[in-house]
N, C-alpha and C positions, 0 to 999 in steps of 0.2 A: 455526403460525408467528405470532408476535406482531409488532406494529409500534408504535413510539413516534414521535411527532411533536412538534417543538419550533418555536415561532414567536417571533421577537424583532424587533419593528419590521417592516421590509420584508423581512427575511430569515427563512428557515425551512429545516429539514431533517427527514428521516425516517430511521429506522433499523429494520432487520429483525432479529429474534432469530436467524434462521439466518445463520451466518457473521458476526454483528455487522455486517451489510452496511449501508453508507451508501447508502440507496436513492435519496435526492434531496437536493439542496441548491439552494434557490431564492432568487432576488431577485425579489420580487413574484411574477409567475406564470412566470418563465423558469427552467427547471431546467437547470443546467450539468453534471449528472452523466450520463454515457453509460451506459445500461443497458437493462433490459427493461421493457416497459410492464406485463406481467403478473408480479407479484411471485413467483408460484409457479415461474416459469421459473428463478429463481436456485437452486432446490433440485436441479435436474436438470443444470445446466451444470457444466463444469470449466474455465470461462474466467476465473475469479477476479474477476469484475466486482465492484468496491467492497467486497470482503470483507476481513476482518482476516486476513492471511497470517502464519502463524507455526508453530512457534517460529522457523523460519529461512526468510525470504524470499530469493529469488534462487536461483542455482544453486550446487551443491557438486560440484566436479570429481571424476569417478570414483565418485560416490555413496559416498564414505567420508571420514572424518576421524579424527584422533587427539587424544586428551586424555592427555598424558603418554605412557606406554607402551601405553595401551589404544587399539585400533583399533575403530572403529564402522562397520559396513556398512549403508548405507541402500538404499531402493528406487530402482531406475533407471527413472524415469518421463519422462526427457528425453534420449533416446539412451542414452548410457552414464553420464549424470549424474543427479543428484537436483535436482528443481525444486520450490521452494515447499513442501518438507517431505513430499511424497508424500501418502500416506493420513493421516499425522499432522496435516496442515494444519488449523489452527484454523478456517479459513474453510469447511471441509466439514461442520462440526458445529453443533449448536444451542446457542446461548448463552442465558443467563438475564438478562432485564431486571431488574436489582436495584433500581434507583432512577431516578426521573425528577423533575426540578425545573423551575423556571421557564425555565431556560436550558441544561439539560444532561440527558443520559441516561447511565447507567452500567450496563454489562453484565459478566457474569462467565462463565467456562468452566472446568470441570475436565476435563483431558485426560490419559488414562492413558498409560503408557509403550507406545509402538508405533512401527512404521516404522523401527526401528533407532536412533532418538534416545533417549538415556539419560534416565530419570527421568519421573515423573508431574509434570504442570504444572498450576498454577492461573494463570489469566490474567484481567485486568480491562482494560476499555477504557472511557474516558469521552469522550463527544462534548459539547462545549460551544460556545455561540454568543453573541457579543456583539452589542450594538445596531448597531455599525458594520459588521457582516457578517463578523467574524473567526470562522472555524470552527477550533476547536482539538481535537486528538485526543491524549489521554494514555494511555499503556500501563503496565501493571505485570504482570510475569511472574515467578513463583516456581517453583523446581524442587527436588525432593528429591535430585537428583544434578547434578553438573556437566554443563552442556549449552550448546552455542552458541546464542545467541538473537539474532535479527535480524528484528524484527517490524515490520510496516507495514500500511497500508491500501492496497488495490489499486484505488482509484477511478480512472476516466478522466474528465477534465474537458474540456468544450468550451464556452467562454464565448459563442460565436456561436450555440449552440443547434442547429447542424447536425451532419452526420456527418463532415465533413472539417475538421481543425483546422489544416491547413498554411498557411492565410492569417493565422493568429494571430501577433501580435507578442509576443515573450517578452523579459522583462528580469528577471534574477535576480542577486543578489550572490553568485555562486559563482566562486571563483578557481581551483578544481581540479575534476577529474572522474576517474572510475575507468574506465580503458581495459579493453577486453575482447578476447578472441581470437575465432576463427571460430565457436566454439560458445557465445559470449556468456558465457564464464567470466571473471570479473574477474581482471585480471593485475597492474595497478599504478596508483598515483595519479599523475596528470600535471597540469601547469599548463594552464589554458585559453588562455593568451596565444598569439596567432598561430595559433589553431586554429578549427575550425568549432564548438567547444564554448564559445566566449566569448560569453555573453549578458549581460555586465555593462552593455552598452548595448542598447537595444531593437533586436531583429532579427526578421525574419519567418522562420518555420520553413522555408517552401518555398524560401527563397533559399540554403539550405545542405543538403547531403546529401539533397536532395529531401524534406526534412522527416522523414527516417528516423533516429530516435534510440531506443536501448534501453540507456541508460546512467544511472549514478548521478552526481549532482553534489554537491559539498561546499561548503556555504555558508561565506562569510567573515563573522565577527561576527554569526552567527545571522541572516543576510540573509533577505529576503522575496522570493517569486516574484510578479512582476506581469505579468499578461497583458492585452493591449489588444485 
């Protein structure tokens, strides 16, 4: 397993070739990524810590979907549903560090057809860091067959550096969120107005829902997340 490290001013990050994992993201000496101290532990876990999840992150109800008249049956690894693409998950495999620069790292992966998802895939991810501490992640996925794609990085962040984030104040320009059912299957897009999902003004996580959220938020005008 290879590691690439990038430093830009007071900020730095490191990436592992296994799973294209974002191993650390530091301001000076404070790491805000929640993960393992021993990098080898990432290879044996199925917890998705900081890896690139794809081709489809989140859950697919009943572990099946249709494209036109064709039905595709996936692995059931979350009850009767498919979670994070099952064994096809990009984060379970070794990526190649293709290029490193002063402020970026680019990795690539070739993923054969498996797990019920149609098509072989080639994926690229680029991590880049600006002097003011903006960490940017860009993805490119190509397939030789039609396939649903919903790729993300599964990092957990804690700006306080501890294990409990519920005292963190969150502010983000998200005017909608995706509601889920009892199995955490996305159901519909809803407005955040007059709900516990309205973080357009700074709110402490523990003051609502006891800090328990497992939802997607939809930014308005490419809004930014700000944690205090």
